[in-house]
C-alpha positions, 0 to 999 in steps of 0.5 A: 166350263160349267156343267149343270147336269153332265157329270164327267165322272159318270160319263167316264163310267159309261159301259162299252154297251152304252158307248156302242149305242151312242155310236149306232145313234151317231151314224144316223145323226151323221147322215140325217138332214138337220131338223128345223121348225121351218120344215113344218108347213101345217096350218098352225104355222099360219098363226105363228109364222115359220120361225116361231115355235108352234104346237098344239096342246096334247090333251085337247080333242074334238068334242064328241057332243058337237056336230063339227067337233069344235071347240076342242075339249080337254081330256087330261092324260089322253094324248091326241096323236094328231096334235103331236105329229111332225105334221102339226107340232114343232115338238117333233123337231125339237125332240129330233134336235135332242136325239141327234145332238146327244150322241154326236156331242158325247162321242166328240167328248170321248173321241175328239173326232172333229167329224162328230163336232162339225156335224153337231155344230151344223145342226145347231147352226141350222136350228138356232142361228141361220136366219132362214131356218132358225127358231126364234127364242120365244114360246108364245105359240106353244101349246095352242088349243083349237077353238071354233075352227081349225083356224081359230087357235087359242094362244097359250105359250106353254113352256114345258114343251121346250124342256129338252132345250135346257139339255142342249145348253149342257151338250154345247159345253162338250163342243167347246174344245172343237176347232169348229166352235168359234167365238161367233157361234158362242156369242150367237148361242148366248144371245139366243138363250139370253133372249129366251130367258127374257121371254120366260121372265117378261112375257105374260105367258111366261110369267103365268107359268111361274105362278103354278106349283106342279110339273109346269113350274118345275120345268119352268124353273129348271129351264130358266136356271139352265138358260141363265147359267149358260149366259153367265148369269149364275147369281141371278139364277141362284137368287131366283132359286133361293126365292122360289124353290123351297116353297115350291117343294113344300107345295108339291110333296107332302109328309108321306112323299106323295106329289099331291098335285100330280096325284090329282091327274088321270095318269098319276104314276106317269106325272109323279115319275115325270115331275120327280125326274124334273126335280132331280134335274133341278136339284142338281142345278141348284147344288151347282149354284150353292142351293142344296135342296137334296135334304130339304124338308120344311118345319112340317116335314113337307118337300123332301125329294128323298121321301118322294122317291121312297113313296114311289119305291113303295109302289114298285114293291107293292104294285097291286096298290097302284095299278099301272102299265109295265111301260110306266113302271120301267120308264126312262124317267124312273131310271133317271131319278132312281139312278140319281137317288142311289148316288145321292142317298147312298144309305137308302136301302129302299132305292137300292132294292127297287133298282134291283127289282125293276132291272130288265134283262139285256136292257141297255139304259142310256139316259137322256144325258148324264144326270148325276151330280158332282161330289 
C-alpha cells in the first residue's frame, strides 16, 4: 500500500478535536446524495456532454466596454462567481466529492466501521464507475472561456481544476481493507486514473500545460505523478520527476526565495501560498519515489523550497511590507506548507516563530489531508 501524502504517524497524532470535526462532517456525508457531474445541466454541458468534466475559467468577465458583454475578458485574480457556481462549473461537484470522501475514509481508517467504507465506496462508484453518472477521465472541457455568445465557448483544457483528484488516490488507499472494496472496483479505478494520466501525457491541451513553469505546472506534475503511482507506474513517475522537477524549481524560486512567477500576479500572496502548498505536496511525492528535493538549490542558489518558506515567513513577521487580508494570512494553504516545513526543517526557527505568530485561538486546523512525509 503506497501513500504519497497520507502519513500514518501523523494521522495517529490527530487530536480528539480533529477527530470530532471529522465525525461531524461524516454525518453529512452519510446522509448526503452522492455528487456527480451529470447533475449539472447548465449551458456549458451542451458543449461538453453530460459525462465530460466542464468548467468556465474563473477570471473571465463580461467586457464592460462591449454593448452585450461579449467576448469575455480576463481580469487576473478577480473571480467571476457566476463561473464558479454549481449551476455552471463541475468544479463544485469535484470539491463536494473531496469534502465527503475525506471524513469517511479517515474515520474508516480509525474505526474500521463498514458504514463509513460502504458509503465512501458508493460515492466513488457513482462518480467514477457507474456508466450513467461517471465522469469521463478527461479534462478537455475544463476552464472554457465565453466568446461572442454564451454558446460560443473557447475550449482550453485546464488541468489545475482537478488538483483535488490526486487526493482521492490517497484516500482510496484507506479503504482497501474494507470487505466492500472488491477487485472489480480496484481494477475500474486503476483503469480510470490510467486513462486520465494518458490524457495528461498525450492530449494537446495536457501537453501544453506541461510547458509552463508556474503553479499550473506544479499542479500538473503533482497530479500526473499521483495518478501514475496509483496505477503502479512508479518508475515512469520517477523518471518524469528526474527530468523535470529541478529545472522547474529553479525557474520558480529565486535566490531570495521569491516565487517570481507568482509575484507577477495580482494576488501575489494568494498565489505564492497556493503554489508553495503544491510544491510541498510534490516534494512529498518525490521523496517517496527517491527524488529528494527538500534541500535542493541550483548552482546559482535558486529553487530552494526552504528559502521560499523563509521568504513567506518574513512577511508574516513584517506584515506592513506586504499588504494582504487576514483570510490570506491564515489560509489553509499556509497552514499546510508551514506544518510540513516545521516537520522537514526541524532546526529552522523562522518557521517555528511564524507558526506561533499566526495561531488563531480556538481554531481547529484539519488539513485537506495529512500532508507530512514519512521519516
